[in-house]
DOKE-909180 format. One line per field, with one value per residue (C-alpha): residue number from 0; residue in three letters; x, y, z. Coordinates in steps of 0.5 Angstrom, whole numbers, always signed. Each point is the difference from the previous one (the first is absolute). Layout:
! DOKE-909180
i	c(NUM_...)
aa	c(ALA_...)
X	c(X_...)
Y	c(Y_...)
Z	c(Z_...)
END
This chain:
! DOKE-909180
i	c(0_1_2_3_4_5_6_7_8_9_10_11_12_13_14_15_16_17_18_19_20_21_22_23_24_25_26_27_28_29_30_31_32_33_34_35_36_37_38_39_40_41_42_43_44_45_46_47_48_49_50_51_52_53_54_55_56_57_58_59_60_61_62_63_64_65_66_67_68_69_70_71_72_73_74_75_76_77_78_79_80_81_82_83_84_85_86_87_88_89_90_91_92_93_94_95_96_97_98_99_100_101_102_103_104_105_106_107_108_109_110_111_112_113_114_115_116_117_118_119_120_121_122_123_124_125_126_127_128_129_130_131_132_133_134_135_136_137_138_139_140_141_142_143_144_145_146_147_148_149_150_151_152_153_154_155_156_157_158_159_160_161_162_163_164_165_166_167_168_169_170_171_172_173_174_175_176_177_178_179_180_181_182_183_184_185_186_187_188_189_190_191_192_193_194_195_196_197_198_199_200_201_202_203_204_205_206_207_208_209_210_211_212_213_214_215_216_217_218_219_220_221_222_223_224_225_226_227_228_229_230_231_232_233_234_235_236_237_238_239_240_241_242_243_244_245_246_247_248_249_250_251_252_253_254_255_256_257_258_259_260_261_262_263_264_265_266_267_268_269_270_271_272_273_274_275_276_277_278_279_280_281_282_283_284_285_286_287_288_289_290_291_292_293_294_295_296_297_298_299_300_301_302_303_304_305_306_307_308_309_310_311_312_313_314_315_316_317_318_319_320_321_322_323_324_325_326_327_328_329_330_331_332_333_334_335_336_337_338_339_340_341_342_343_344_345_346_347_348_349_350_351_352_353_354_355_356_357_358_359_360_361_362_363_364_365_366_367_368_369_370_371_372_373_374_375_376_377_378_379_380_381_382_383_384_385_386_387_388_389_390_391_392_393_394_395_396_397_398_399_400_401_402_403_404_405_406_407_408_409_410_411_412_413_414_415_416_417_418_419_420_421_422_423_424_425_426_427_428_429_430_431_432_433_434_435_436_437_438_439_440_441_442_443_444_445_446_447_448_449_450_451_452_453_454_455_456_457_458_459_460_461_462_463_464_465_466_467_468_469_470_471_472_473_474_475_476_477_478_479_480_481_482_483_484_485_486_487_488_489_490_491_492_493_494_495_496_497_498_499_500_501_502_503_504_505_506_507_508_509_510_511_512_513_514_515_516_517_518_519_520_521_522_523_524_525_526_527_528_529_530_531_532_533_534_535_536_537_538_539_540_541_542_543_544_545_546_547_548_549_550_551_552_553_554_555_556_557_558_559_560_561_562_563_564_565_566_567_568_569_570_571_572_573_574_575_576_577_578_579_580_581_582_583_584_585_586_587_588_589_590_591_592_593_594_595_596_597_598_599_600_601_602_603_604_605_606_607_608_609_610_611)
aa	c(MET_THR_THR_SER_LEU_ARG_SER_THR_LEU_ASP_PHE_LEU_LEU_TYR_ASP_TRP_LEU_GLN_ALA_GLU_SER_LEU_THR_ALA_ARG_GLU_ARG_PHE_ALA_ASP_HIS_SER_ARG_GLU_THR_PHE_ASP_ALA_VAL_MET_ASP_THR_CYS_GLU_ARG_ILE_ALA_ARG_GLU_LYS_TYR_ALA_PRO_PHE_ASN_ARG_THR_VAL_ASP_VAL_GLN_GLU_PRO_HIS_PHE_ASP_GLY_GLU_LYS_VAL_ILE_LEU_PRO_GLN_CYS_THR_ALA_ASP_ALA_ARG_GLN_ALA_PHE_ALA_ASP_SER_GLY_MET_LEU_SER_ALA_ALA_GLN_ASP_TYR_GLU_LEU_GLY_GLY_MET_GLN_LEU_PRO_TYR_VAL_VAL_GLU_SER_ALA_ALA_GLY_SER_PHE_PHE_GLY_CYS_ALA_SER_ILE_SER_ILE_GLY_SER_ASN_LEU_LEU_THR_THR_GLY_ASN_ALA_ASN_ALA_ILE_LEU_VAL_HIS_GLY_THR_PRO_LEU_GLN_GLN_GLN_VAL_PHE_ALA_ALA_ASN_GLU_PHE_ASN_GLY_ARG_TRP_ALA_GLY_THR_MET_CYS_LEU_SER_GLU_PRO_GLN_ALA_GLY_SER_SER_LEU_SER_ASP_ILE_THR_THR_ARG_ALA_GLU_ALA_ASP_GLY_GLU_GLY_PHE_GLU_ALA_ASP_ALA_LEU_GLY_PRO_ARG_TYR_ARG_LEU_ARG_GLY_ASN_LYS_MET_TRP_ILE_SER_SER_GLY_ASP_HIS_GLU_LEU_THR_GLU_ASN_ILE_VAL_HIS_LEU_VAL_LEU_ALA_LYS_ILE_PRO_GLY_PRO_ASP_GLY_LYS_LEU_VAL_PRO_GLY_VAL_LYS_GLY_ILE_SER_LEU_PHE_ILE_VAL_PRO_LYS_LYS_LEU_VAL_ASP_THR_GLU_GLY_ASN_LEU_THR_GLY_GLU_ARG_ASN_ASP_VAL_ALA_LEU_ALA_GLY_LEU_ASN_HIS_LYS_LEU_GLY_TRP_ARG_GLY_THR_THR_ASN_THR_LEU_LEU_ASN_PHE_GLY_GLU_GLY_LYS_TYR_PRO_VAL_ARG_GLY_GLY_ALA_GLY_ALA_ILE_GLY_TYR_LEU_VAL_GLY_LYS_PRO_GLY_GLU_GLY_LEU_LYS_CYS_MET_PHE_HIS_MET_MET_ASN_GLU_ALA_ARG_ILE_ALA_ILE_GLY_MET_ALA_ALA_THR_MET_LEU_GLY_LEU_ALA_GLY_TYR_TYR_ALA_SER_LEU_ASP_TYR_ALA_LYS_THR_ARG_LEU_GLN_GLY_ARG_PRO_VAL_GLY_GLU_GLY_GLY_LYS_ASP_ALA_SER_SER_PRO_GLN_VAL_ARG_LEU_ILE_GLU_HIS_ALA_ASP_VAL_LYS_ARG_MET_LEU_LEU_ALA_GLN_LYS_SER_TYR_SER_GLU_GLY_ALA_LEU_ALA_LEU_ASN_LEU_TYR_CYS_ALA_LYS_LEU_VAL_ASP_GLU_GLY_ARG_THR_GLY_ASP_ALA_GLU_ALA_ALA_ALA_GLN_ALA_LYS_LEU_LEU_LEU_GLU_VAL_LEU_THR_PRO_ILE_ALA_LYS_SER_TRP_PRO_SER_GLU_PHE_CYS_LEU_GLU_ALA_ASN_SER_LEU_ALA_ILE_GLN_ILE_HIS_GLY_GLY_TYR_GLY_TYR_THR_ARG_ASP_PHE_PRO_VAL_GLU_GLN_TYR_TRP_ARG_ASP_ASN_ARG_LEU_ASN_MET_ILE_HIS_GLU_GLY_THR_HIS_GLY_ILE_GLN_ALA_ALA_ASP_LEU_LEU_GLY_ARG_LYS_VAL_ILE_MET_GLN_GLY_GLY_ALA_GLY_LEU_GLN_LEU_LEU_ALA_ARG_THR_MET_GLY_ALA_THR_ILE_ALA_GLN_ALA_ARG_GLY_VAL_PRO_ALA_LEU_SER_GLY_TYR_ALA_ASP_GLN_LEU_ALA_GLN_ALA_LEU_GLN_ASP_VAL_THR_ALA_ALA_THR_GLN_ALA_ALA_TRP_SER_THR_GLY_LYS_PRO_ASN_GLU_ALA_LEU_ALA_ASN_ALA_VAL_PRO_TYR_MET_GLN_ALA_PHE_GLY_HIS_MET_VAL_LEU_ALA_TRP_MET_TRP_LEU_ASP_VAL_ALA_GLY_ARG_VAL_LEU_ALA_GLN_ASP_ALA_THR_LEU_SER_VAL_ALA_ALA_SER_ALA_GLY_ARG_MET_GLY_ALA_ALA_ARG_TYR_PHE_PHE_HIS_TYR_GLU_LEU_PRO_LYS_ILE_GLY_ALA_TRP_LEU_GLY_VAL_VAL_GLY_THR_ARG_ASP_ALA_THR_CYS_ALA_ALA_MET_ALA_GLU_ASP_ALA_PHE)
X	c(+0_+5_+5_-6_-3_+7_+2_-7_+1_+7_-3_-6_+4_+7_-1_-7_-1_+7_+0_+7_-1_-3_+7_+1_-5_+2_-4_+3_+7_+3_-3_+2_-2_+4_-4_-6_+2_+2_-7_-3_+5_-2_-7_+0_+4_-5_-6_+3_+2_-5_-6_-1_+1_-6_-5_-4_+1_-3_-6_-1_+2_-5_+0_-4_-2_+2_-5_+6_+4_+1_+4_+4_+5_+7_+2_-4_+4_+6_-1_-3_+6_+5_-4_+1_+7_+1_-2_-5_-6_+4_+4_-3_+1_+5_+6_-2_-6_+5_-2_+4_-2_-2_-4_-7_+1_+6_-4_-6_+4_+4_-7_-3_+4_-4_-6_+2_+2_-6_-4_-4_+6_+3_-6_+5_-3_-5_+6_+4_-7_-2_+7_+0_-7_+3_+6_-4_-6_+3_+3_+8_-1_-5_+5_+5_-4_-4_+2_+8_-2_-4_+6_+5_-5_-1_-8_-5_-5_-7_-5_-7_-5_-6_-6_-4_-7_+4_+5_+3_-5_+5_-6_-4_+5_-2_+6_+0_+6_-1_+5_+3_+2_+6_+6_+3_+8_-1_-4_+6_-1_-6_-7_-3_-7_-4_-2_-6_-2_+1_+5_+0_+4_+7_+6_+5_-5_+3_+6_+6_+5_+2_+0_-6_-5_-1_-7_-2_-7_-6_-5_-5_+1_-8_-2_-2_-7_+3_-2_+5_+1_-3_+5_+7_+2_-1_+5_+7_+6_+3_+6_-3_+6_-2_+4_+1_+7_+4_+3_+6_-3_+0_-6_-3_-2_-8_-4_-4_-8_+1_-3_+0_-7_+2_+4_-3_+2_+1_+1_+7_+5_-1_+7_-2_-5_-6_-4_-6_+2_-4_+2_-2_-5_+3_+4_+7_-3_+5_+1_-3_-6_-4_+2_+7_+5_+1_+5_-3_+4_+0_-6_-7_-4_+5_+1_-1_+5_+5_-2_+0_+7_+1_-6_+4_+6_-4_-3_+6_+3_-6_+1_+7_-3_-5_+6_+4_-5_-1_+7_+1_-6_+3_+7_-3_-5_+6_+4_-5_-2_+8_+0_-8_-1_-7_-3_+3_+1_-5_+3_-2_-4_-2_+3_+4_-2_+7_+4_+3_-3_+2_+1_-6_+4_+0_-7_-2_-6_+5_+5_-6_-2_+8_+0_-6_+3_+6_-3_-4_+5_+6_-4_-3_+7_+2_-6_+2_+7_-2_-4_+5_+5_-6_+0_+8_-1_-5_+4_+7_-1_+0_-7_-3_+2_-2_-7_-1_+2_-5_-5_+1_+1_-7_-3_+4_-1_-7_+3_+6_-4_-6_+2_+5_-5_-5_+5_+5_-5_-2_+7_+0_-7_+4_+6_-5_-3_+7_+1_-7_-3_+6_+0_-7_+4_+4_+6_+2_+0_-4_-6_+2_+3_-7_-3_+5_-1_-8_+1_+3_-6_-3_+4_+3_-6_-4_+0_-6_+3_+6_-4_-5_+7_+3_-6_-4_+6_+7_-1_-4_+3_+4_-4_+2_+8_+2_-3_+3_+7_-1_-2_+6_+5_-3_+1_+7_+1_-5_+4_+7_-3_-3_+7_+2_-3_-2_-4_-3_-6_-1_+1_-6_-4_+2_-2_-6_-2_+2_-5_-5_+1_+0_-6_-4_+2_-3_-6_-1_+0_-4_-7_+4_-4_+5_-5_+0_+8_+1_-5_+6_+6_+3_+0_+3_+6_+1_+0_+5_+4_+1_+2_+5_+3_+1_+4_+4_+1_+2_+5_+3_+0_+4_+5_+1_+1_+5_+4_-1_-3_+0_-3_+6_+0_-6_-2_-1_-4_-4_-2_-1_-5_-4_+0_-3_-5_-3_-1_-3_-4_-1_-1_-5_-5_-1_-5_-5_+2_-1_-6_-4_+4_-1_-8_-1_-3_-5_-1_+3_-2_-8_-1_-6_+2_-6_+2_+6)
Y	c(+0_+5_-1_+2_+5_+4_-1_+4_+5_+2_+0_+5_+4_+1_-1_+2_+6_+2_+0_+1_+7_+2_+0_+7_+3_+3_-4_-6_+2_-5_-6_-4_-6_-4_+3_-2_-7_-1_+2_-5_-5_+1_+0_-6_-4_+2_-2_-7_-2_+4_+0_-5_-6_+2_+2_-6_+0_+7_-2_-6_+2_+6_+6_-2_+4_-3_+5_+4_+1_-2_-6_-1_-5_+1_+1_+6_+4_-3_+3_+6_+1_-1_+5_+5_-1_+0_+8_-1_+3_+7_-2_+6_+5_+5_-2_+4_-4_-6_-1_-2_+5_-5_+2_-3_-4_-4_-1_-3_-4_-3_-1_-4_-6_+0_+0_-6_-4_+1_+6_-3_+1_+7_+5_+5_+5_+4_+1_+4_+3_+2_+3_+4_+3_+3_+2_+4_+3_-1_+5_-1_-3_-5_-2_-1_-4_-4_+0_-1_-6_-3_+1_-3_-7_+2_+1_-2_+4_-1_+4_+0_+2_-5_-1_-6_+4_+4_-4_+4_+6_+4_+6_-5_-1_+1_+0_+6_+5_+5_+4_-2_+4_+2_-3_-5_+0_-2_+6_+2_-6_+4_+3_-6_-3_-6_-5_-5_-4_-7_-1_-6_-4_+3_-4_-1_+3_-4_-4_-1_+1_+7_+3_+5_+1_+7_+1_+5_+1_+4_+3_+6_+5_+2_+7_+6_-4_-7_-3_-3_+4_-4_-2_+0_+7_-1_-6_+1_-4_-2_-4_-5_-4_-7_+2_+7_+3_+6_+6_-4_-6_-5_-4_+3_-7_+2_-4_+5_-2_-4_-7_-6_-2_-5_-3_-1_-7_+1_-4_+2_+5_-5_+2_+7_+2_+3_+3_+4_+5_+4_+7_+3_-6_+0_-7_+4_+6_+6_+5_+7_-2_-5_-2_-2_+6_+2_+6_+4_+0_+6_+4_-1_-3_-1_-8_-3_+5_-2_-8_+0_+2_-7_-3_+1_-3_-6_+0_-1_-5_-4_+0_-3_-5_-2_+0_-5_-5_+0_-1_-5_-4_+0_-2_-6_-2_+1_-5_-5_+0_-1_-6_-3_-6_+1_-2_-1_+5_+1_-2_+0_-7_+2_-3_-6_-4_-4_+6_+3_+5_+7_+6_+4_+6_-3_+1_+6_+2_-1_+5_+5_+0_+1_+5_+4_-1_+3_+6_+2_-1_+3_+5_+2_+0_+5_+4_+0_+2_+5_+4_-1_+4_+5_+1_+1_+5_+4_+0_+2_+2_+8_+4_-2_-7_-1_+3_-5_-6_+1_+2_-7_-4_+3_-3_-6_-2_-3_-5_-1_-3_-3_-3_-5_-1_-3_-3_-3_-3_-3_-2_-4_-3_-3_-2_-5_-2_-2_-4_-3_-4_+0_+8_+0_-4_+3_-5_+6_+7_+3_+0_+4_+5_+1_+0_+6_+4_+0_+5_+5_+2_+2_+3_+7_+2_-5_-1_+4_+6_+0_+0_+6_+4_-1_+1_+5_+4_-2_+1_+6_+4_+7_+0_-7_+2_-7_-4_+5_-1_-7_+0_+4_-4_-7_+4_+1_-8_-1_+5_-4_-7_+2_+1_-7_-5_-6_+5_+5_-4_-1_+8_+1_-5_+4_+7_-3_-2_+7_+3_-5_+1_+8_+0_-5_+5_+6_-4_-3_+7_+3_+1_+3_-5_-4_-5_-2_+1_-4_-6_-4_+3_-7_-2_+7_-2_-6_+3_+5_-5_-4_+6_+2_-7_+0_+6_-3_-6_+4_+5_-7_-3_+6_-1_-7_+1_+6_-5_-7_+1_-7_-2_-5_+0_-4_+5_+5_-5_-1_+7_+1_-6_+3_+7_-4_-4_+7_+3_-6_-3_+6_+7_-2_-1_+7_+1_-4_+4_+7_-2_+0_+6_+5_-2_+1_-7_+0_-7_-1_+7_-1_-7_+0_-3_-5_-3_-3)
Z	c(+0_+2_-6_-5_+4_+1_-7_-2_+6_-3_-7_+2_+5_-3_-8_-1_+6_+0_+8_+0_-3_+7_+3_-3_+4_+7_+4_-3_-1_+5_-4_-6_-3_+5_+6_-4_-1_+7_+2_-5_+2_+8_-1_-5_+5_+6_-4_-2_+7_+5_-5_-5_+4_+5_-5_+1_+7_+1_-4_+4_+7_+0_+6_+6_+6_+7_+4_+1_-6_-8_-1_-7_-2_+2_-7_-1_+5_-2_-7_+2_+4_-6_-4_+5_+1_-7_+0_-5_+4_-1_-6_-4_+6_+2_+3_+6_+1_+0_-8_-6_-4_-5_-7_+1_-6_+3_+7_-4_-4_+6_+4_-6_+2_+7_-4_-4_+6_+4_+0_+6_+4_-3_+2_+2_-5_+5_+5_-5_-3_+7_+1_-6_+1_+7_-3_-5_+4_+7_+5_+1_+6_-2_-6_+5_+5_-5_-7_+2_+5_-6_-5_+5_+1_+8_-2_-5_-3_-3_-4_+3_-5_+0_+5_+0_-2_-5_-4_-6_+1_+5_+0_+4_+6_+7_+4_+4_+3_+5_+3_+6_+7_+2_+4_-4_+0_-8_-2_-4_-5_-2_+1_+4_-1_+3_-6_+1_-6_-3_-6_-5_-4_+3_-3_+6_+5_+5_+2_+4_-6_+3_+6_-2_-6_-3_-2_-5_+1_-4_+5_+0_+5_+2_-2_+5_+0_+2_-6_-5_-7_-6_-5_-1_+2_+7_+0_+4_+1_+7_+2_+5_+3_+3_+6_+3_-1_+2_-4_+0_-3_+6_+2_+6_+3_-2_-5_-4_-1_-6_+0_-4_-2_-4_-6_-7_-3_-7_-6_-1_+3_+6_+2_+2_+5_-2_+6_+3_+4_+6_+2_+6_+2_+8_+0_+1_+3_+0_+6_-1_-4_-5_-7_-3_+0_-7_-3_-6_-6_-5_+1_+2_-6_-4_+2_-7_-3_+5_-1_-7_+0_+3_-4_-7_+2_+3_-7_-4_+5_+0_-8_+1_+5_-5_-5_+4_+1_-7_-1_+5_-3_-7_+2_+4_-6_-5_+4_+1_-8_-1_+4_+0_-6_-3_-6_-7_-6_-5_-7_-7_+1_+7_+7_+0_+6_+0_+0_+7_+4_-1_+5_+1_-3_-7_+0_-4_+5_+6_-3_-1_+7_+2_-5_+3_+7_-2_-4_+6_+5_-3_-3_+7_+3_-6_+2_+7_-1_-5_+6_+5_-4_-1_+7_+0_-6_+4_+6_-3_-7_-2_+1_-7_+0_+7_-1_-6_+3_+6_-5_-4_+6_+3_-7_+1_+7_-1_-5_+3_+6_-4_-6_+3_+6_-6_-5_+4_+4_-7_-1_+7_-3_-6_+4_+4_-7_-2_+6_-1_+6_+3_+0_+4_+6_+5_-2_-5_+2_-6_+4_+5_-5_-2_+7_+2_-7_+1_+5_-4_-4_+7_+5_-1_-4_-4_-7_-1_+4_-4_-7_+3_+2_-7_-4_+5_+2_-3_-8_+1_+5_-2_-6_-2_+1_+3_-6_-5_+3_+0_-7_-2_+4_-4_-6_+1_+0_-6_-4_+2_-1_-7_-2_+2_-6_+5_+5_-5_-1_+8_+0_-5_+5_+6_-3_-2_+7_+3_-5_+2_+7_-1_-4_+5_+6_-4_-1_+7_+2_-6_+4_+6_+5_+4_+1_-7_-1_+6_-1_-4_+4_+1_-8_-1_+5_-3_-7_+2_+4_-6_-4_+5_+1_-8_+1_+5_-5_-6_+4_+3_-7_-3_+5_-1_-7_+1_+4_-4_-7_-2_+7_+1_+7_+3_+5_-6_-4_+6_+1_-7_+0_+6_-4_-6_+4_+4_-7_-4_+6_+5_-3_-5_+6_+2_-6_+4_+7_-4_-3_+6_+2_-6_+0_+7_+0_+6_+0_+7_+3_-3_+3_+5_+6_+0_-7_+3)
END
């Protein structure tokens, strides 16, 4: 697994994205290809030694609550400690925070080894995202006490958005935050509030892996009449530690009123605890009043704005998680197809029953399923790394380049999260199919990859939410500036590919797809009625995503041919084969998706409830 993955990462990172050129920038001046490779080597080794051997262990030894604490297998603690010791929690942070000042694209590439080895163990993304949100929106002391101790591995972090009665509808949350009285030593940590409410689906919401857990909680501050403000404008963001701390980051010895109400027992990702948490129910009363102690982050009423900083990073990370599960299944089914004897080839006279059986990979339909997996997963990896480099450009490029990178990333983030979540899940399904009946048993890992991947279409913004965000906001914001920028960026790739005989036909095909998506966008909004435009938002996102992935493959193919015009290297032939597959088998599918978008088809929206 790691040899193939490393080869793919090296090509995409260095040959395609030219990540080494980032070392010319002041922030990354201490780095070189050698330091990047050293980080990759370390992560590859830890993933191989501490994660991969225990992927099945954490699946069958689910977290359980003994009445006092959550119990996880020892391998989970060992893996997390190895990850924290490697410095990867703060890899992209400033030296002053104990970070390495790595480019985010290198951090993402190195972190991908953990996702491929065991996504269920490697759920560190929320800690990093939590700390990053505090860095951007918190006070200097909040950054020093909370973010720094998350980056160094002492503490873990969560994101507490959803509630049992609200689900993804954040405007309907009811957790209350009321200003607290005076007298606490830790008042310097920020305006202090008392929180009461329930939060659901909290990943890593309770465990003993770290000495403390820092919850970032969305809650509403009541108005002067004591009532909660309707909608999302009344939502604020609070730091609510599991255990109270002082201004030096030391534990005070007092437990905050955050209680585990139960563990969710999941289809996949079983190595990560997922919890229902009660805030301020009185199980752990805190002196001085009722309710869990929380410290305001940012300004009142701007909680969603602050949290979205974390959510956007989490969405890109979820796309990478889905991608790596897709690749893990691809590698497993490829190995199986190379060794499993099954059936005989069909010759001119049909099958010869007396001839020896052949390996699965010699059958055309198995090659089709392998090519589909390869095109989905490696294409998604290219997209995620491209988006990661846009993050670097947004942080370190000149003013104009940074602004364009941020705008392009806004448009691509829903695709980076949702497309891998849907189509790398399909890759996992094909991996099971290649294994046949064995794939449906726990004797082989592919069924677990599918179960683990099924979550990624749901969490950090469901598929439907991503689609509504794309069509309802991202492609029309600023008068369509983001979509226009994407079209110009894709146009540059198309123009270059038209000069390469082997790619000119694909360039024309992509140009037509871009024209069709643009026309469907305009047609969807032609009446100006959101309910009509968004009725088919998911088919729109599927078509849009396929267009973007075709662009990725066309750009990658151009680099492949520039390096190896005769495709004499097997890896080059493999990448070109995956690109051909995507243009021949996948991109043509967008017509059906765009058809219902452009006509604002009301088949689904108009279906009467009793007709179901």
